[in-house]
PQR file with spaces between the fields and no chain letter, atoms N, CA, C, O and H, PARSE charges and radii, in Angstrom:
ATOM       1  N    MET     1       2.419   23.889 -112.126 -0.4000 1.5000
ATOM       2  CA   MET     1       2.224   22.858 -111.124 -0.0000 2.0000
ATOM       3  C    MET     1       2.367   23.493 -109.743  0.5500 1.7000
ATOM       4  O    MET     1       3.382   24.120 -109.441 -0.5500 1.4000
ATOM       5  N    SER     2       1.366   23.330 -108.931 -0.4000 1.5000
ATOM       6  CA   SER     2       1.421   23.875 -107.586 -0.0000 2.0000
ATOM       7  C    SER     2       1.874   22.802 -106.608  0.5500 1.7000
ATOM       8  O    SER     2       1.876   21.615 -106.937 -0.5500 1.4000
ATOM       9  H    SER     2       0.541   22.821 -109.177  0.4000 1.0000
ATOM      10  N    THR     3       2.260   23.222 -105.398 -0.4000 1.5000
ATOM      11  CA   THR     3       2.762   22.258 -104.412 -0.0000 2.0000
ATOM      12  C    THR     3       1.652   21.369 -103.884  0.5500 1.7000
ATOM      13  O    THR     3       1.926   20.252 -103.447 -0.5500 1.4000
ATOM      14  H    THR     3       2.258   24.186 -105.131  0.4000 1.0000
ATOM      15  N    SER     4       0.412   21.825 -103.910 -0.4000 1.5000
ATOM      16  CA   SER     4      -0.676   20.997 -103.401 -0.0000 2.0000
ATOM      17  C    SER     4      -0.990   19.839 -104.333  0.5500 1.7000
ATOM      18  O    SER     4      -1.554   18.837 -103.895 -0.5500 1.4000
ATOM      19  H    SER     4       0.190   22.733 -104.266  0.4000 1.0000
ATOM      20  N    ASP     5      -0.635   19.954 -105.618 -0.4000 1.5000
ATOM      21  CA   ASP     5      -0.894   18.869 -106.564 -0.0000 2.0000
ATOM      22  C    ASP     5       0.061   17.697 -106.369  0.5500 1.7000
ATOM      23  O    ASP     5      -0.316   16.554 -106.631 -0.5500 1.4000
ATOM      24  H    ASP     5      -0.176   20.768 -105.974  0.4000 1.0000
ATOM      25  N    SER     6       1.277   17.949 -105.920 -0.4000 1.5000
ATOM      26  CA   SER     6       2.278   16.888 -105.799 -0.0000 2.0000
ATOM      27  C    SER     6       2.336   16.270 -104.407  0.5500 1.7000
ATOM      28  O    SER     6       3.020   15.263 -104.225 -0.5500 1.4000
ATOM      29  H    SER     6       1.583   18.877 -105.708  0.4000 1.0000
ATOM      30  N    SER     7       1.654   16.828 -103.430 -0.4000 1.5000
ATOM      31  CA   SER     7       1.712   16.278 -102.083 -0.0000 2.0000
ATOM      32  C    SER     7       0.732   15.117 -101.943  0.5500 1.7000
ATOM      33  O    SER     7      -0.345   15.137 -102.538 -0.5500 1.4000
ATOM      34  H    SER     7       1.098   17.646 -103.578  0.4000 1.0000
ATOM      35  N    PRO     8       1.104   14.095 -101.150 -0.5600 1.5000
ATOM      36  CA   PRO     8       0.210   12.958 -100.957  0.2800 2.0000
ATOM      37  C    PRO     8      -0.980   13.359 -100.092  0.5500 1.7000
ATOM      38  O    PRO     8      -0.882   14.304  -99.309 -0.5500 1.4000
ATOM      39  N    PRO     9      -2.088   12.663 -100.222 -0.5600 1.5000
ATOM      40  CA   PRO     9      -3.245   12.991  -99.380  0.2800 2.0000
ATOM      41  C    PRO     9      -2.920   12.720  -97.920  0.5500 1.7000
ATOM      42  O    PRO     9      -2.222   11.759  -97.597 -0.5500 1.4000
ATOM      43  N    SER    10      -3.424   13.561  -97.054 -0.4000 1.5000
ATOM      44  CA   SER    10      -3.128   13.402  -95.630 -0.0000 2.0000
ATOM      45  C    SER    10      -4.094   12.409  -95.000  0.5500 1.7000
ATOM      46  O    SER    10      -5.234   12.266  -95.443 -0.5500 1.4000
ATOM      47  H    SER    10      -3.992   14.342  -97.316  0.4000 1.0000
ATOM      48  N    ALA    11      -3.628   11.730  -93.969 -0.4000 1.5000
ATOM      49  CA   ALA    11      -4.444   10.770  -93.241 -0.0000 2.0000
ATOM      50  C    ALA    11      -5.361   11.516  -92.280  0.5500 1.7000
ATOM      51  O    ALA    11      -5.054   12.642  -91.887 -0.5500 1.4000
ATOM      52  H    ALA    11      -2.702   11.846  -93.609  0.4000 1.0000
ATOM      53  N    PRO    12      -6.469   10.914  -91.898 -0.5600 1.5000
ATOM      54  CA   PRO    12      -7.346   11.578  -90.930  0.2800 2.0000
ATOM      55  C    PRO    12      -6.620   11.809  -89.610  0.5500 1.7000
ATOM      56  O    PRO    12      -5.814   10.981  -89.186 -0.5500 1.4000
ATOM      57  N    ALA    13      -6.904   12.920  -88.972 -0.4000 1.5000
ATOM      58  CA   ALA    13      -6.199   13.304  -87.751 -0.0000 2.0000
ATOM      59  C    ALA    13      -6.672   12.530  -86.536  0.5500 1.7000
ATOM      60  O    ALA    13      -5.927   12.392  -85.566 -0.5500 1.4000
ATOM      61  H    ALA    13      -7.559   13.593  -89.317  0.4000 1.0000
ATOM      62  N    THR    14      -7.897   12.022  -86.568 -0.4000 1.5000
ATOM      63  CA   THR    14      -8.427   11.334  -85.395 -0.0000 2.0000
ATOM      64  C    THR    14      -8.621    9.863  -85.688  0.5500 1.7000
ATOM      65  O    THR    14      -8.797    9.461  -86.838 -0.5500 1.4000
ATOM      66  H    THR    14      -8.502   12.134  -87.356  0.4000 1.0000
ATOM      67  N    THR    15      -8.587    9.060  -84.629 -0.4000 1.5000
ATOM      68  CA   THR    15      -8.810    7.623  -84.723 -0.0000 2.0000
ATOM      69  C    THR    15     -10.249    7.340  -84.315  0.5500 1.7000
ATOM      70  O    THR    15     -10.730    7.924  -83.344 -0.5500 1.4000
ATOM      71  H    THR    15      -8.444    9.387  -83.695  0.4000 1.0000
ATOM      72  N    PRO    16     -10.942    6.470  -85.020 -0.5600 1.5000
ATOM      73  CA   PRO    16     -12.309    6.136  -84.605  0.2800 2.0000
ATOM      74  C    PRO    16     -12.319    5.597  -83.173  0.5500 1.7000
ATOM      75  O    PRO    16     -11.404    4.866  -82.792 -0.5500 1.4000
ATOM      76  N    PRO    17     -13.318    5.936  -82.384 -0.5600 1.5000
ATOM      77  CA   PRO    17     -13.345    5.522  -80.969  0.2800 2.0000
ATOM      78  C    PRO    17     -13.263    4.016  -80.757  0.5500 1.7000
ATOM      79  O    PRO    17     -12.686    3.579  -79.761 -0.5500 1.4000
ATOM      80  N    GLY    18     -13.807    3.221  -81.638 -0.4000 1.5000
ATOM      81  CA   GLY    18     -13.771    1.770  -81.471 -0.0000 2.0000
ATOM      82  C    GLY    18     -12.387    1.187  -81.642  0.5500 1.7000
ATOM      83  O    GLY    18     -12.122    0.082  -81.170 -0.5500 1.4000
ATOM      84  H    GLY    18     -14.275    3.575  -82.447  0.4000 1.0000
ATOM      85  N    ARG    19     -11.506    1.896  -82.300 -0.4000 1.5000
ATOM      86  CA   ARG    19     -10.153    1.397  -82.565 -0.0000 2.0000
ATOM      87  C    ARG    19      -9.154    1.780  -81.489  0.5500 1.7000
ATOM      88  O    ARG    19      -8.068    1.202  -81.434 -0.5500 1.4000
ATOM      89  H    ARG    19     -11.721    2.794  -82.685  0.4000 1.0000
ATOM      90  N    ARG    20      -9.480    2.722  -80.646 -0.4000 1.5000
ATOM      91  CA   ARG    20      -8.519    3.164  -79.620 -0.0000 2.0000
ATOM      92  C    ARG    20      -8.158    2.041  -78.657  0.5500 1.7000
ATOM      93  O    ARG    20      -6.994    1.890  -78.287 -0.5500 1.4000
ATOM      94  H    ARG    20     -10.362    3.192  -80.691  0.4000 1.0000
ATOM      95  N    GLY    21      -9.130    1.267  -78.258 -0.4000 1.5000
ATOM      96  CA   GLY    21      -8.858    0.144  -77.370 -0.0000 2.0000
ATOM      97  C    GLY    21      -7.978   -0.895  -78.034  0.5500 1.7000
ATOM      98  O    GLY    21      -7.075   -1.448  -77.405 -0.5500 1.4000
ATOM      99  H    GLY    21     -10.076    1.389  -78.558  0.4000 1.0000
ATOM     100  N    LEU    22      -8.238   -1.161  -79.304 -0.4000 1.5000
ATOM     101  CA   LEU    22      -7.436   -2.121  -80.053 -0.0000 2.0000
ATOM     102  C    LEU    22      -6.005   -1.632  -80.206  0.5500 1.7000
ATOM     103  O    LEU    22      -5.064   -2.417  -80.087 -0.5500 1.4000
ATOM     104  H    LEU    22      -8.971   -0.712  -79.815  0.4000 1.0000
ATOM     105  N    ILE    23      -5.835   -0.358  -80.467 -0.4000 1.5000
ATOM     106  CA   ILE    23      -4.493    0.209  -80.608 -0.0000 2.0000
ATOM     107  C    ILE    23      -3.753    0.136  -79.274  0.5500 1.7000
ATOM     108  O    ILE    23      -2.579   -0.235  -79.241 -0.5500 1.4000
ATOM     109  H    ILE    23      -6.599    0.280  -80.564  0.4000 1.0000
ATOM     110  N    ALA    24      -4.416    0.482  -78.187 -0.4000 1.5000
ATOM     111  CA   ALA    24      -3.787    0.409  -76.866 -0.0000 2.0000
ATOM     112  C    ALA    24      -3.406   -1.037  -76.533  0.5500 1.7000
ATOM     113  O    ALA    24      -2.315   -1.294  -76.024 -0.5500 1.4000
ATOM     114  H    ALA    24      -5.369    0.783  -78.214  0.4000 1.0000
ATOM     115  N    PHE    25      -4.302   -1.971  -76.821 -0.4000 1.5000
ATOM     116  CA   PHE    25      -4.016   -3.383  -76.561 -0.0000 2.0000
ATOM     117  C    PHE    25      -2.831   -3.857  -77.397  0.5500 1.7000
ATOM     118  O    PHE    25      -1.989   -4.618  -76.919 -0.5500 1.4000
ATOM     119  H    PHE    25      -5.188   -1.762  -77.234  0.4000 1.0000
ATOM     120  N    SER    26      -2.771   -3.407  -78.634 -0.4000 1.5000
ATOM     121  CA   SER    26      -1.658   -3.801  -79.505 -0.0000 2.0000
ATOM     122  C    SER    26      -0.328   -3.286  -78.975  0.5500 1.7000
ATOM     123  O    SER    26       0.671   -4.005  -79.004 -0.5500 1.4000
ATOM     124  H    SER    26      -3.455   -2.789  -79.022  0.4000 1.0000
ATOM     125  N    TRP    27      -0.305   -2.051  -78.493 -0.4000 1.5000
ATOM     126  CA   TRP    27       0.922   -1.497  -77.923 -0.0000 2.0000
ATOM     127  C    TRP    27       1.356   -2.291  -76.694  0.5500 1.7000
ATOM     128  O    TRP    27       2.546   -2.552  -76.515 -0.5500 1.4000
ATOM     129  H    TRP    27      -1.117   -1.466  -78.470  0.4000 1.0000
ATOM     130  N    VAL    28       0.409   -2.677  -75.851 -0.4000 1.5000
ATOM     131  CA   VAL    28       0.748   -3.465  -74.665 -0.0000 2.0000
ATOM     132  C    VAL    28       1.207   -4.858  -75.082  0.5500 1.7000
ATOM     133  O    VAL    28       2.155   -5.391  -74.505 -0.5500 1.4000
ATOM     134  H    VAL    28      -0.557   -2.465  -75.996  0.4000 1.0000
ATOM     135  N    TRP    29       0.548   -5.456  -76.074 -0.4000 1.5000
ATOM     136  CA   TRP    29       0.882   -6.797  -76.562 -0.0000 2.0000
ATOM     137  C    TRP    29       2.326   -6.866  -77.049  0.5500 1.7000
ATOM     138  O    TRP    29       3.002   -7.877  -76.854 -0.5500 1.4000
ATOM     139  H    TRP    29      -0.222   -5.023  -76.542  0.4000 1.0000
ATOM     140  N    VAL    30       2.790   -5.813  -77.671 -0.4000 1.5000
ATOM     141  CA   VAL    30       4.157   -5.779  -78.185 -0.0000 2.0000
ATOM     142  C    VAL    30       5.111   -5.186  -77.141  0.5500 1.7000
ATOM     143  O    VAL    30       6.230   -5.671  -76.978 -0.5500 1.4000
ATOM     144  H    VAL    30       2.241   -4.992  -77.829  0.4000 1.0000
ATOM     145  N    GLY    31       4.679   -4.162  -76.452 -0.4000 1.5000
ATOM     146  CA   GLY    31       5.550   -3.431  -75.530 -0.0000 2.0000
ATOM     147  C    GLY    31       5.928   -4.193  -74.279  0.5500 1.7000
ATOM     148  O    GLY    31       7.058   -4.074  -73.807 -0.5500 1.4000
ATOM     149  H    GLY    31       3.770   -3.768  -76.585  0.4000 1.0000
ATOM     150  N    ALA    32       5.012   -4.975  -73.729 -0.4000 1.5000
ATOM     151  CA   ALA    32       5.303   -5.704  -72.493 -0.0000 2.0000
ATOM     152  C    ALA    32       6.409   -6.743  -72.693  0.5500 1.7000
ATOM     153  O    ALA    32       7.363   -6.750  -71.914 -0.5500 1.4000
ATOM     154  H    ALA    32       4.093   -5.073  -74.113  0.4000 1.0000
ATOM     155  N    PRO    33       6.328   -7.615  -73.693 -0.5600 1.5000
ATOM     156  CA   PRO    33       7.441   -8.556  -73.896  0.2800 2.0000
ATOM     157  C    PRO    33       8.747   -7.852  -74.261  0.5500 1.7000
ATOM     158  O    PRO    33       9.826   -8.292  -73.865 -0.5500 1.4000
ATOM     159  N    LEU    34       8.647   -6.772  -75.008 -0.4000 1.5000
ATOM     160  CA   LEU    34       9.852   -6.016  -75.361 -0.0000 2.0000
ATOM     161  C    LEU    34      10.507   -5.440  -74.111  0.5500 1.7000
ATOM     162  O    LEU    34      11.723   -5.535  -73.947 -0.5500 1.4000
ATOM     163  H    LEU    34       7.771   -6.414  -75.330  0.4000 1.0000
ATOM     164  N    ALA    35       9.714   -4.850  -73.235 -0.4000 1.5000
ATOM     165  CA   ALA    35      10.253   -4.287  -71.996 -0.0000 2.0000
ATOM     166  C    ALA    35      10.866   -5.380  -71.126  0.5500 1.7000
ATOM     167  O    ALA    35      11.937   -5.187  -70.550 -0.5500 1.4000
ATOM     168  H    ALA    35       8.726   -4.773  -73.368  0.4000 1.0000
ATOM     169  N    TYR    36      10.195   -6.525  -71.028 -0.4000 1.5000
ATOM     170  CA   TYR    36      10.733   -7.634  -70.236 -0.0000 2.0000
ATOM     171  C    TYR    36      12.044   -8.151  -70.835  0.5500 1.7000
ATOM     172  O    TYR    36      12.988   -8.451  -70.104 -0.5500 1.4000
ATOM     173  H    TYR    36       9.325   -6.682  -71.496  0.4000 1.0000
ATOM     174  N    GLY    37      12.098   -8.252  -72.141 -0.4000 1.5000
ATOM     175  CA   GLY    37      13.314   -8.708  -72.805 -0.0000 2.0000
ATOM     176  C    GLY    37      14.472   -7.751  -72.586  0.5500 1.7000
ATOM     177  O    GLY    37      15.600   -8.182  -72.346 -0.5500 1.4000
ATOM     178  H    GLY    37      11.331   -8.009  -72.735  0.4000 1.0000
ATOM     179  N    LEU    38      14.202   -6.467  -72.666 -0.4000 1.5000
ATOM     180  CA   LEU    38      15.256   -5.482  -72.409 -0.0000 2.0000
ATOM     181  C    LEU    38      15.713   -5.531  -70.957  0.5500 1.7000
ATOM     182  O    LEU    38      16.903   -5.395  -70.673 -0.5500 1.4000
ATOM     183  H    LEU    38      13.286   -6.117  -72.860  0.4000 1.0000
ATOM     184  N    TYR    39      14.776   -5.725  -70.042 -0.4000 1.5000
ATOM     185  CA   TYR    39      15.128   -5.849  -68.627 -0.0000 2.0000
ATOM     186  C    TYR    39      16.048   -7.051  -68.408  0.5500 1.7000
ATOM     187  O    TYR    39      17.074   -6.941  -67.736 -0.5500 1.4000
ATOM     188  H    TYR    39      13.809   -5.836  -70.272  0.4000 1.0000
ATOM     189  N    GLU    40      15.676   -8.192  -68.976 -0.4000 1.5000
ATOM     190  CA   GLU    40      16.503   -9.391  -68.832 -0.0000 2.0000
ATOM     191  C    GLU    40      17.867   -9.203  -69.485  0.5500 1.7000
ATOM     192  O    GLU    40      18.875   -9.661  -68.946 -0.5500 1.4000
ATOM     193  H    GLU    40      14.842   -8.282  -69.522  0.4000 1.0000
ATOM     194  N    LEU    41      17.917   -8.542  -70.625 -0.4000 1.5000
ATOM     195  CA   LEU    41      19.187   -8.278  -71.301 -0.0000 2.0000
ATOM     196  C    LEU    41      20.112   -7.459  -70.411  0.5500 1.7000
ATOM     197  O    LEU    41      21.284   -7.800  -70.252 -0.5500 1.4000
ATOM     198  H    LEU    41      17.099   -8.170  -71.063  0.4000 1.0000
ATOM     199  N    VAL    42      19.598   -6.394  -69.838 -0.4000 1.5000
ATOM     200  CA   VAL    42      20.425   -5.541  -68.975 -0.0000 2.0000
ATOM     201  C    VAL    42      20.853   -6.310  -67.730  0.5500 1.7000
ATOM     202  O    VAL    42      21.998   -6.192  -67.294 -0.5500 1.4000
ATOM     203  H    VAL    42      18.646   -6.117  -69.967  0.4000 1.0000
ATOM     204  N    ARG    43      19.947   -7.094  -67.157 -0.4000 1.5000
ATOM     205  CA   ARG    43      20.272   -7.858  -65.951 -0.0000 2.0000
ATOM     206  C    ARG    43      21.379   -8.877  -66.227  0.5500 1.7000
ATOM     207  O    ARG    43      22.320   -8.997  -65.442 -0.5500 1.4000
ATOM     208  H    ARG    43      19.017   -7.190  -67.511  0.4000 1.0000
ATOM     209  N    LYS    44      21.271   -9.601  -67.327 -0.4000 1.5000
ATOM     210  CA   LYS    44      22.281  -10.622  -67.634 -0.0000 2.0000
ATOM     211  C    LYS    44      23.584  -10.016  -68.113  0.5500 1.7000
ATOM     212  O    LYS    44      24.652  -10.565  -67.845 -0.5500 1.4000
ATOM     213  H    LYS    44      20.507   -9.503  -67.965  0.4000 1.0000
ATOM     214  N    ALA    45      23.520   -8.891  -68.818 -0.4000 1.5000
ATOM     215  CA   ALA    45      24.759   -8.227  -69.223 -0.0000 2.0000
ATOM     216  C    ALA    45      25.484   -7.688  -68.006  0.5500 1.7000
ATOM     217  O    ALA    45      26.714   -7.709  -67.958 -0.5500 1.4000
ATOM     218  H    ALA    45      22.652   -8.444  -69.035  0.4000 1.0000
ATOM     219  N    THR    46      24.743   -7.208  -67.026 -0.4000 1.5000
ATOM     220  CA   THR    46      25.366   -6.734  -65.790 -0.0000 2.0000
ATOM     221  C    THR    46      26.055   -7.890  -65.072  0.5500 1.7000
ATOM     222  O    THR    46      27.176   -7.739  -64.587 -0.5500 1.4000
ATOM     223  H    THR    46      23.744   -7.191  -67.065  0.4000 1.0000
ATOM     224  N    GLN    47      25.399   -9.031  -65.002 -0.4000 1.5000
ATOM     225  CA   GLN    47      26.028  -10.198  -64.380 -0.0000 2.0000
ATOM     226  C    GLN    47      27.266  -10.643  -65.148  0.5500 1.7000
ATOM     227  O    GLN    47      28.261  -11.045  -64.545 -0.5500 1.4000
ATOM     228  H    GLN    47      24.488   -9.154  -65.396  0.4000 1.0000
ATOM     229  N    LEU    48      27.212  -10.574  -66.459 -0.4000 1.5000
ATOM     230  CA   LEU    48      28.344  -11.009  -67.281 -0.0000 2.0000
ATOM     231  C    LEU    48      29.574  -10.137  -67.057  0.5500 1.7000
ATOM     232  O    LEU    48      30.690  -10.646  -66.957 -0.5500 1.4000
ATOM     233  H    LEU    48      26.404  -10.247  -66.949  0.4000 1.0000
ATOM     234  N    PHE    49      29.371   -8.830  -66.978 -0.4000 1.5000
ATOM     235  CA   PHE    49      30.512   -7.924  -66.895 -0.0000 2.0000
ATOM     236  C    PHE    49      30.942   -7.599  -65.472  0.5500 1.7000
ATOM     237  O    PHE    49      32.037   -7.071  -65.277 -0.5500 1.4000
ATOM     238  H    PHE    49      28.464   -8.417  -67.059  0.4000 1.0000
ATOM     239  N    THR    50      30.108   -7.899  -64.463 -0.4000 1.5000
ATOM     240  CA   THR    50      30.516   -7.600  -63.098 -0.0000 2.0000
ATOM     241  C    THR    50      30.915   -8.867  -62.333  0.5500 1.7000
ATOM     242  O    THR    50      31.435   -8.768  -61.222 -0.5500 1.4000
ATOM     243  H    THR    50      29.219   -8.328  -64.623  0.4000 1.0000
ATOM     244  N    GLY    51      30.691  -10.010  -62.884 -0.4000 1.5000
ATOM     245  CA   GLY    51      31.144  -11.227  -62.232 -0.0000 2.0000
ATOM     246  C    GLY    51      30.023  -12.001  -61.778  0.5500 1.7000
ATOM     247  O    GLY    51      30.206  -13.071  -61.198 -0.5500 1.4000
ATOM     248  H    GLY    51      30.268  -10.090  -63.786  0.4000 1.0000
């Protein structure tokens, strides 16, 4: 048994050009609310602990 027989098939290294925009939009769709939520968390925690 060789090591190449037991390894899983590798995924393609490149993303199709039509999907890049969708992937970028998805990251913004999730990342923007997450960033805003973290900002609000830090702001309110600062108010809580500093008075």
